[in-house]
C-alpha positions in Angstrom: 175.0 165.5 86.4 172.1 167.2 84.6 170.6 170.2 86.3 166.9 169.2 86.1 165.6 172.3 87.9 166.9 174.7 85.3 165.8 172.8 82.2 163.3 174.1 79.7 159.9 172.4 80.3 159.8 170.8 76.9 163.3 169.5 77.2 162.6 168.1 80.6 159.4 166.3 79.4 161.3 164.9 76.4 164.0 163.7 78.7 161.5 162.0 81.0 159.8 160.3 78.1 163.1 159.1 76.8 164.0 157.4 80.1 160.6 156.2 81.3 159.6 152.5 81.5 155.9 153.4 81.5 155.2 155.0 78.2 151.6 154.0 78.2 150.7 156.2 81.3 148.6 159.2 80.1 148.2 161.2 83.3 151.8 161.1 84.4 155.2 159.7 83.4 158.0 158.9 85.8 161.7 158.1 85.0 165.0 157.7 86.7 167.5 160.3 85.4 171.0 160.5 86.8 169.9 158.5 89.9 166.9 160.8 90.5 163.2 160.0 90.2 161.5 162.6 88.1 157.8 162.8 87.2 155.7 164.9 84.9 151.9 165.1 85.4 149.4 166.6 83.0 146.1 168.4 83.3 143.4 166.4 85.0 144.8 165.6 88.4 145.7 168.8 90.1 143.8 171.2 87.8 142.1 173.7 90.1 143.1 171.9 93.2 146.9 172.1 93.3 147.0 174.7 96.1 144.7 172.6 98.2 147.0 169.6 97.8 150.1 171.6 98.4 148.8 172.5 101.9 148.5 168.9 103.0 151.6 167.6 101.1 154.1 168.0 103.9 151.9 166.4 106.6 151.2 163.5 104.2 154.9 163.0 103.7 156.0 163.3 107.3 153.1 161.4 109.0 151.4 159.2 106.4 154.1 157.8 104.2 153.8 159.8 101.0 157.1 159.8 99.2 159.1 163.0 99.9 158.9 165.2 96.8 160.0 168.6 95.5 158.0 170.4 92.9 160.6 171.7 90.5 158.3 173.4 87.9 154.7 174.3 87.0 154.0 175.1 83.4 150.6 176.7 83.5 150.4 177.2 79.8 151.2 173.6 78.9 149.3 172.4 82.0 152.3 170.4 83.3 153.7 169.9 86.8 157.2 168.4 87.3 158.2 166.6 90.5 161.5 165.4 91.9 160.9 162.5 94.2 163.2 161.0 96.8 165.1 158.3 95.1 164.8 154.8 96.6 167.6 152.7 95.2 166.5 149.2 96.4 162.7 149.4 95.8 160.7 146.2 95.8 157.4 144.9 94.3 154.6 143.6 96.5 155.5 140.0 95.3 158.8 140.4 97.2 157.3 141.4 100.6 156.9 139.4 103.7 153.6 139.2 105.5 154.6 141.9 108.0 155.4 144.2 105.1 152.1 143.4 103.5 150.3 144.4 106.7 152.2 147.7 107.0 151.7 148.5 103.4 148.0 148.0 103.7 147.8 150.1 106.9 149.7 152.9 105.2 147.3 152.9 102.3 144.3 153.1 104.6 145.7 155.8 106.9 146.8 157.9 104.0 143.4 157.6 102.5 141.7 158.5 105.8 143.9 161.6 106.1 143.5 163.0 102.6 139.8 162.3 102.7 139.5 164.9 105.5 140.8 167.4 102.9 138.6 166.3 100.0 141.1 164.1 98.2 141.1 160.3 97.8 143.2 157.6 96.1 141.7 156.2 93.0 144.0 153.3 92.8 144.8 151.8 96.3 146.7 148.9 94.8 149.9 147.3 96.2 151.8 148.4 93.0 151.7 152.0 94.4 153.8 151.2 97.5 157.4 150.3 97.9 159.7 150.3 100.9 162.4 152.8 101.8 164.6 150.7 104.0 162.1 149.0 106.3 159.4 151.7 106.0 156.5 151.6 103.5 156.2 154.6 101.1 153.3 155.6 98.8 154.9 156.5 95.5 152.0 157.1 93.1 151.1 160.8 92.8 148.9 159.8 89.8 146.4 158.2 92.3 145.3 161.5 94.0 141.9 162.8 92.9 139.8 165.6 94.4 136.4 164.5 95.7 134.6 167.2 93.8 135.7 165.6 90.6 134.1 162.3 91.6 132.3 162.0 95.0 133.8 159.2 97.1 131.7 156.2 98.2 133.7 154.9 101.1 132.3 151.4 101.1 133.0 151.0 97.4 136.5 152.3 97.9 137.1 149.8 100.7 135.8 147.0 98.4 138.3 148.3 95.7 141.0 148.3 98.4 140.5 144.7 99.4 139.8 143.6 95.8 137.2 141.2 97.2 136.2 140.1 93.6 139.7 139.3 92.7 141.5 138.0 95.8 144.7 137.0 93.9 145.6 140.6 93.2 144.3 142.6 96.2 145.3 143.4 99.8 143.1 140.6 101.0 146.0 138.1 100.5 145.2 134.9 102.5 142.5 136.5 104.8 139.3 134.3 104.7 136.7 135.7 102.3 134.0 135.9 105.0 136.2 138.3 107.1 136.8 140.5 104.1 133.1 140.5 103.3 132.3 141.5 106.8 134.8 144.3 106.7 133.2 145.7 103.6 129.5 145.2 104.1 129.0 144.2 107.8 130.0 147.4 109.4 129.0 151.1 109.5 132.6 152.1 109.5 134.5 150.0 106.9 137.5 152.2 107.0 137.9 152.2 110.7 137.2 148.5 111.1 139.7 147.6 108.4 142.4 149.6 110.1 141.6 148.0 113.5 141.6 144.6 111.9 145.1 145.1 110.4 146.5 146.7 113.5 145.6 143.6 115.5 146.6 141.2 112.8 149.3 138.8 114.2 152.3 137.4 112.4 154.5 134.8 114.0 157.9 136.5 113.6 159.7 133.5 115.2 158.3 130.8 112.9 160.8 130.4 110.0 161.7 127.8 107.4 164.8 126.7 109.1 164.5 127.1 112.9 163.1 129.2 115.7 164.3 132.8 116.1 165.9 134.9 117.4 169.5 133.5 117.1 172.1 135.5 118.8 175.7 136.2 117.7 178.4 134.5 119.8 178.4 136.0 123.3 182.1 137.0 123.0 181.4 138.9 119.7 180.9 142.7 119.6 179.5 143.3 116.1 181.4 146.7 115.8 184.7 145.3 117.0 186.4 143.0 114.4 188.9 141.9 117.0 186.2 139.9 118.7 185.1 138.1 115.5 185.5 134.3 115.3 184.6 131.5 113.0 182.9 132.5 109.7 182.6 136.1 110.8 186.4 136.4 111.1 186.9 134.6 107.8 184.4 136.9 106.1 185.9 140.0 107.6 189.4 139.2 106.5 188.2 139.1 102.9 185.8 142.0 103.2 188.5 144.3 104.5 190.5 143.7 101.3 187.8 145.5 99.3 186.0 147.7 101.8 188.0 150.8 100.9 187.5 150.4 97.2 184.5 152.6 96.9 182.2 149.9 98.2 178.9 151.5 99.1 176.3 148.7 98.7 176.1 145.0 99.6 173.4 142.4 98.9 173.3 139.6 101.5 171.9 136.5 99.5 170.4 133.9 101.8 170.6 136.4 104.7 168.8 134.2 107.1 168.8 135.7 110.6 170.5 138.9 109.3 173.8 138.7 111.3 175.9 139.5 108.3 173.4 142.1 107.2 173.8 143.9 110.5 177.5 143.5 110.5 177.9 145.1 107.1 175.5 148.0 107.9 177.2 148.7 111.3 180.5 149.2 109.5 179.1 152.1 107.4 177.8 150.5 104.2 175.3 152.9 102.8 172.9 150.4 101.2 172.3 146.8 102.3 169.8 144.4 100.7 168.8 141.3 102.7 167.4 138.6 100.4 166.0 135.2 101.4 163.3 132.7 100.7 162.5 132.5 104.4 159.7 135.0 105.1 159.9 134.3 108.8 163.6 135.2 109.0 163.0 138.3 107.0 160.1 139.3 109.3 162.7 139.2 112.1 165.0 141.5 110.3 162.2 143.8 109.2 160.9 144.2 112.7 164.3 145.0 114.1 164.8 148.0 111.6 161.2 149.1 111.1 160.8 152.8 111.9 164.5 153.5 111.7 166.5 155.2 109.0 168.8 152.2 108.6 169.5 151.6 104.9 168.4 147.9 105.0 165.9 146.6 102.5 164.5 143.1 102.9 163.5 141.1 99.8 161.4 137.9 100.0 162.6 136.2 96.9 164.4 133.1 95.5 167.7 134.0 93.9 167.1 131.6 91.0 163.7 133.2 90.3 164.8 136.8 89.9 163.9 138.2 86.5 164.9 140.6 83.8 162.7 143.5 82.8 159.1 142.7 81.7 157.0 145.5 80.3 157.0 148.4 82.8 158.3 146.1 85.6 162.0 146.8 86.1 164.5 144.0 86.2 165.2 142.5 89.7 168.9 143.1 89.0 168.5 146.7 88.1 166.7 147.3 91.4 168.7 145.1 93.7 172.3 145.0 92.3 175.0 146.2 94.6 178.8 146.7 94.6 179.2 143.4 96.5 177.2 140.2 96.6 177.7 137.8 99.5 176.4 134.3 99.8 177.2 132.5 103.0 175.9 128.9 103.5 173.9 129.2 100.2 175.6 127.3 97.4 175.1 123.8 98.9 171.4 124.4 99.4 170.9 125.4 95.8 173.0 122.5 94.5 171.6 119.6 96.5 168.1 120.7 97.5 167.1 122.7 94.4 169.2 120.8 91.9 170.8 124.0 90.5 174.1 123.9 88.5 177.0 125.8 90.0 177.4 127.8 86.8 173.8 129.0 87.0 174.2 130.1 90.6 177.4 132.0 89.6 175.6 133.7 86.8 172.8 134.9 89.0 175.1 136.1 91.8 177.3 137.9 89.2 174.2 140.0 88.1 173.8 141.2 91.7 177.4 141.8 92.7 178.7 144.4 90.2 182.3 144.5 91.5 182.8 141.6 93.9 181.3 138.4 95.2 182.1 136.8 98.6 180.8 133.2 98.5 181.2 130.3 101.0 182.2 126.9 99.6 181.1 123.9 101.7 182.9 120.7 100.9 181.1 117.3 100.9 183.3 116.3 103.9 181.3 118.8 106.0 179.0 117.3 108.6 176.0 118.8 106.9 176.8 117.2 103.6 178.4 113.9 104.6 175.3 111.9 103.4 175.6 113.7 100.0 179.1 112.5 99.0 177.8 110.1 96.3 175.5 112.7 94.8 176.2 115.5 92.3 179.8 114.6 91.1 179.8 118.1 89.5 179.7 119.6 93.0 183.4 120.0 93.6 185.8 122.9 94.4 187.3 123.0 91.0 184.0 123.3 89.2 182.9 125.9 91.8 185.9 128.1 91.1 185.6 127.7 87.3 181.9 128.7 87.4 182.6 131.9 89.3 185.7 132.9 87.4 183.7 132.8 84.2 181.9 135.9 85.4 184.4 137.3 87.8 187.5 137.3 85.6 189.8 139.1 88.0 191.9 137.8 90.9 190.3 135.6 93.5 191.3 134.9 97.1 190.1 132.4 99.7 190.3 131.8 103.4 189.8 128.4 105.0 187.5 128.1 108.0 188.7 126.4 111.2 186.7 123.3 110.4 188.7 122.7 107.2 185.5 121.9 105.3 184.3 125.4 104.6 186.1 128.0 102.6 185.2 131.6 101.9 186.1 133.0 98.4 186.4 136.6 97.2 185.9 136.9 93.5 186.7 140.2 91.6 185.9 141.6 88.2 188.7 141.8 85.6 190.4 145.1 84.8 
């Protein structure tokens, strides 16, 4: 691993430039190097005010969601400052947040602004792009946004308008809030900051309303999630396969179609260091998010459609680079994509293979299953042989399967070739 702290400043800047995905940024450049987030910032932001900012940095990190950061070098002659940020492996874009995450991200932005304003700083870019989630906790990641108030005096009402993006609702924090409410929060109050915070703190999201059913769903009463001897049904079938690979340096798992999060919790409780819960059901994800919010559990929720994940685009990193794990699991997912989204099995296998770097555990549901009995005359390509052929095109190693008690559901473990 490269020792970033002992590098010559010119070498370090060149290394950051070589690895960055944001070459157009003038005030600062960030890159991931050897798994570390490294940033260089140039004259203009902290010039003359660095010591003032340094005094509030720790409090902003501990109480207001600023990303934890170590200053690893200041080049006074070249007017450069180098930062080593806490690395967040499964970071998400705002398009991948649930409504509850959106509320918490907005509140973090407002409260961080409120805090730094007391110390003569403000955020020049209070946009959603500058927040991500560390597990189930929002984090402000953009050091480039800090400006000292003496450089440009702050008009709070104008700042709040910029925050809500009232003139461009499709790209601002206003989301689906009625325009008249946003207008009132900006112009109809003597305290636009305080009233915006109060509004969001009282904003209600129905955590139990989901695409599939009402929540919460509980695990079987006889099941103790940390005791595999109590597992039954699909949990027992899954665990029998997972234990075959658990000791093979498996540190991360993505749970595709995580639904209520039972497998997400099971995996995390057995010591997996990074778990990604992905689903198209915002309500179900809100349920998981609420459960782990405020904890240090390594669970990241992602509101996205498996088939809509994307490769890199400009400075936006690929979904796969951000979310890929050692293992991808997909329980009760394949039949939904095949019959309700009309997706080919080979396309599903390709997407899953880009998320599960080493292994995939995927449930196959036969047309004889009670949930598919009215589909037996549809999709002749939906058959076990085609399912296996599709996945073994990308997972070329050995594969194993365990049949469920019903006889119509089968769990497969696919492995990469040597």
